[in-house]
N, C-alpha and C positions, 0 to 999 in steps of 0.2 A: 652525356657520355663521360665527361670529366668526373662527374659525381660517381659514376660506376667504377671509374678507375681508382678513386679513393676507397670505395668499398672493396675493390679487389685487393688493395694493400691491406686493409683490415683483415680480410679473409686469410690472406697469405701469412700474416703475422700470427693469427690465432692458430691456424693449422700447424704452422711451424713450431709453436710452443707446445702443442699437444703431441707432436710427433716424438718429442724427446722429453718426453716429459721433463781505508783509513788514511787516504791520501788526498791531496788537492785534486780539483777537477781538471786534470791535464790529460792530454791524449795518451792512451796506453795501448801497447800492442797486445796481441792475443796471448802470447806466451806469458807476458807479465800478468795479465788478468787471471790466467790459470794458476799462477803461483800465488796471487793474492787470495784466490778462492780457497786453495788448499791450506793456506796459512791462517786465514781469518774466519772462514765460514763456521758458525757455531756447531752445526751437526758434524762436520768433519773433525773438529776439535774434540767433540764428545766421543766419536769413534776411536780416535787416537788414545784418549784416556781409558777407554774400555780395554784397549790392548795392554796398557800399563797395568790395569787391574788384573787382567788375566795372567800376566806374567807373575804378579804377586801371588796369584792363586796357586801357582806351581810351588812357590816358596812355602806357602802355608801347608800344602800336602806333604812336602818333604820334611817339614819341621816336626811332624808327628813322631819321628825317630828320637827326638830329644826327650829325655825323661821329665816327668813332672815332679816338682819338689814344693811341698806346701807346709808352711809353718802356721801354727795356730796356738792361741792361748785362750783359756776360758775360766771364768770365775762365776760361781752361782751361790745362791742361798736357798736351801730347800730342806724339807724333812728328811730324816735318815732312815725311815722305815724301808725295809727291803725283804724280799722272799727269794730263796734259792729256787732255781728252775729256769725254764726257757719261755720266752714270749716273742711273738712276731712284732718286729720293731715299728712297722708302719703305723702312723698316726699316734704313736706312743713315745713320749720322751723318756728314755731309760734312766733309772736311778742306780748309781754305783754305791758300793760299800757292802759291809757284811750284813747278814740277816739280823734284824732286830728281835729282841726277846718279847717285845709287846708293841702294840700300836701306840705311837706318841706323835703329838703335833709339834714337838719341839723341832726347831730348824737349826742347821749348822752351815757354815761355809764350806765350799769345796772348790778346788782349783785343779787345772791340768794344763800342760803345755806339750806340744808334739811337733815332730818333724817327720813328714811322710813323703816317701819317694815311691813313684810308680813308673814302670818302664815296660814298653812292649818292643823288645828287640827283634822279634820275628812275628810277622803277621800272616804268614801263609798266603802271601800274594795280595792281601787287602790293601796294604799301603801302596804297593805298586799300581794297583787298580786306581786308587785315588790320584796318584801322580799322573798316570796316563790320561785320566779324565780331565785333569787340569791342563795337561799339555794339549789335548784335543780342544779344550776351551780356548786356549791361546791361538791355535790355528784357525778356529772359527772366527775369533775376534779380528785376526789379521785379514782373513778373507772378507769379512764384513766391511772392514775399513777400506780395503782396496776397491771393493765394489762400489762403495759410496763415493770414493774419490773419483772413480771413473764416471759414474753417473753424473756427478757434479761437473766434471770437465765437459761432458757432452752438453749439459744444460747451458754452461757458460758460452761455449762455442756457438750454440744455436741462438742464444740471446745476442751475442756479438754480431752474427750474420743478420739478425733482424734489425739491429741498430744501424748497420751499414746500409741495408736496403732502404730503411726509412729515410736516411739522410740523402741517398741518391734520388729518391722520389721527391724530396723537397726541391731539389734542383729542377726536376721535371716540371713541377707545378710552378716554380719560380719563372722558368722559361715561358710557360704558358701565360702567366700573368703579364710578363713583359711583352709578349707578342700581342696580347689582347689590348694592352694599353697603347702600344704602337699603332695598332689597327684603328683604335678609337681616334687617335690624333689624325691619322691619315684620312679617316672617314669624315671628320669634321671639315677638313679642307675640301674633300670631294663634294660634300653637301653644299658648301659655299660656292663652289664652281658649277653646281647644278648637275654634276655627273651622277651623284647618288641621292636618293630621297632622304629627307630629314629624319624619317623614322629610323633609319639605320643608326643614327647617333644614339637614340634612346635604347636601341637593341644592344649596341656595344657597351653602353653604360651598364646594362644589366649583366652582360657577360664579364665585364671587369669586376663587378661585385661578386659574381659567382666564382671567378678565378681566385679572388682574395679569400673567399670562404674555403675553397678547396686547399689553398696553401696553408690556411690556419689549421685545418684538419690534419694535413700532413705533418705540420710542426707538432701538433698535439700527439700524434702517433709516435713521432720520433722521440719526444720527451718521455713517453710511456716506456718505450723500449730501453732507453738509457737508464731509467729508474729500475726497471726489471733487471738489467745487467748489473747495476750497482748493488742490488739486493743479493744477487748470486755470488758476488765477490765480497760481500759484507763490507761495503764502503759506505761511510756516512755521507759522502758527497757524490754527486752525479759524475760518472766516469765518461769522458769524452773519447770517441773513437773516430778514426778517419783512415780509409783505405779503399781507393777506387779500383785497385787491381782485380778485385773479384768480378768486376763488370766488364773487363776487357780480356781476361784470360779464362780458359776453361780447364778443369782438372781432367786427368786421365784415369781410367779404371785400373785399380791396382791388380796385380797378378792374382789369379784365383787360388784360394787355399782350401783344401778339403777339410782341414781342422779349424774349428772355431774355439778360440781361447777367451771366451767371454767370462769376466770375473763372476758373473752370477752362477756359472757352473761350478766354479771353485767354492763358492759359498754353499751351494747345495751339497757338494761332496764333503765339505768340512762339517756340515750339519749331520750328515750320515755317520761320519767317523765319531762325532761327539755322542750320538745316540748309541753307537756300539760300545763306546767306553763306559757309558752309563749302565748299559746292560751288564757289562763285566763286573761293575761294582756290586750289583745285586747278586750275581753268581758267586762272588767271593764271600758274601756274608754267610754262606754255608760252611766255610772253613773254620777250624778251631781258633781259639783266641788264647794267647799265652801272655800272662802278666807276671812281672817280677816286682816285688815290693820290699821296702825296708822302712822301719819306723823306729824312732826313739822318742820316749815321752816320759813325763814326770807327773806325779799326782800328789795332791794334798787333800786331807779330810779333817773335819772337825770331830771325828769319832776315832778314838784310839782302838787298837786291836782288842782290848779288853772290854770295849763297849762304853768307856767313859767319854763324856761329852766336853769338848773344849771348842766352842763354835768358831772362834777367830783363828784357831790353830790351822783351820782348813785353808787359810790364805798362804801357808808355807808349804813348799814341796817336801814330801816325806819318803816317797818311793820313786825310783828311777828304773826304767825298763827299756828294752830294745827288742826288735824282732825282725826277721827276714823270712821271705817265703816266695813261692811262685804258685801260680794258679793256671791251670789248663781247663778251658771250658769248650764244650762242643754243643752247637745247636742241633740237638738230635732230631727234633721235628720241624726244623726250619724249612725243609724242602716243601712242606705243605703250604707254606706262606709264600715262598719265593718262586716256585714253579709258575703260578699264574702271572706273576710280574714279569718273568722272563718271556713268557708267551706274548704278553702285551708289548714288550719291547721289540720282539721279532716282527710283529705286525706293523708297528710304528716305523721300523727300519725299512720294511718292504714298501710301505706307503711312500716314504720319502724318496726311495729309489725310483718309484714310478713317477713321482712328481719331477724328479730330475730328468727322467727320460722324456717327459712331456716338454720340459723347457728346452732340452737338446733338439727335439724334433721341431719345435716352433722356431728356434734360432736358425736351423738349416733351411727351413722354408722362407724365413725372413731374409736370409742371405740371397736366395734365388730372386726374391722380389726386389731386393735392393739392387741387384745387378740389372734387372729389367728396367727399373725406374731410372737408374743412372744412364743406361744406354738411350732411353727415351729422352731424358733431359738433354743429353748431348746433341741428339738429333734436332731438338727444338732450337738449341742455341745456333745451329747452322742456318735456320730459316728466319729466326726473329730479326737479325740485322737486315736481311733483305726486305722484310716487311716494313721495317722502320725507314729504310732508305727510300722505299717506294712511297710511303706515306709523306715523308718530308718533301720529295719531289712533287707529289700531287698537291701538297699545300702551297708550295711556292708558285706552281702553275695556276692554281685557283686564285691565289692572292693577286697575281698579275692580271688575270681575267676580271676579277672584281674591281680592281683599280681602274681598269679600262672600260668598265661599264658592261662587260660581256657576261658577268655572272652575278647572281643575287646574293643577299646576305646569308640565306639558308645554305647555299652551296659552299660558301666560304667557311661557315661554322662547322659544317659536316666534315670538311677537309681538316679543320683544326682539331676537332674531336678525334678524328682518326689518327692524327699525328700524336696527340697526347696518349692515346691508348697504345699505339705502336711503340712509343718511347717507354711507356710503363711496362708493357709486356716484354720488351727487350731486356730491361733491367731485371725483371722477375725471372726471365728465362735463364740468364746467367746465374742468378742466385739459386735457382732450382737445381742447377747442376752441382753447385757446391753443397747444397742441402742434401742432395742424393749421395754425395761422397761422405758427408757426415753420418748419414743413415747407415752407410756401409761400414764405417768405423764403429758405430754404436753396436751393430749386430756382431761384428767380428771381435769386439772387445779390445780394440787397439786404437787409441786416440791418435797414434802416429800415422795411421792410414790417412787421416786428414791433415795433420800438422806437417807432414813431409812435403805436401804440395801447397800449403798455405804460404802466404807472403811472410 
């Protein structure tokens, strides 16, 4: 039965881990561990950097109001043949200069320098749509960051409770080993006096060995929980914890709230807003585009206006020009391409809203389950100490009868097994109540629901 108690510990720790899903190895309290996790855990640091990147995204969208100004210089060496007329420039490098009288393979130098300014002072709502999309992206990044911090806090607290439980149960199995060793010593004296048969000494030797194995397994589980806790707070060394108050005090159920402020709901809401902002960008592409431009440039050519050739003269500028203008363009048939995209965005938004409704429904039902589980856990904590006290009394009585020769080895060991199980169950009962409170905090999205009652 001692072995089954160790298995109970393993089951408790595994289920507890699934339920929620850089300093020396000194004892740390819970709030300090939470601070370490938020400061050091790589995923949380990544989420915080995503928030910074999203903030810069707003700056990028707003910077499109600034005009572009480009300076260029070009020099080339090419034939000067040219024909008057128009050609479509794609895939063709244009040749500048006057029309040649005949085809010639002679080449000359040409050069040009320019300063081109382009500005979109008014975008008919397109720039605002981009800024709104970037702002929605920042809100989503913030919501994602807050949700990840909250989830990590729940994991850290859960791991912290697991570590405390494992340490308490080490004491349970240490007490069991000490009792067994004491019984072995007493039995050896009883065997010498003829009160107990000699076989009892061999049986107690086996029980001492088993008690040592059980204690080793408990220590192993404890080390695993501390390693898991160190991972969650991103500590290079094992974090030590110690707090027995959780096994003598029970929490109280917090006042019921009809509203659940779980950060996962904010994340879904921000995702919907981001999708709506994206749809608005598509809609604004149907608006006109207004560009204002200005240019000044200089040109040099190895061909004179009379057709004479002086190839190297093209390295010098000979003509200077400037120009200003504006352009208004309208995507006349853009609706044929954009309308299907807008419909696609509408369906995506509706889908995300239904997903959010499903999450909200699930959280409401989980809240009801959490209340039920908490009340049941509190009821068990009222009974488990009575069971433990009864088991302790029965063990003492059976030990007295055994030492008097009125009970056999099997009766004594059954009483000792019952005591170990009762002591283990009592520890787990108290911790189950705190785990139920943590579950309540996880569902409600408020870690203070737990921390306000924690030591």
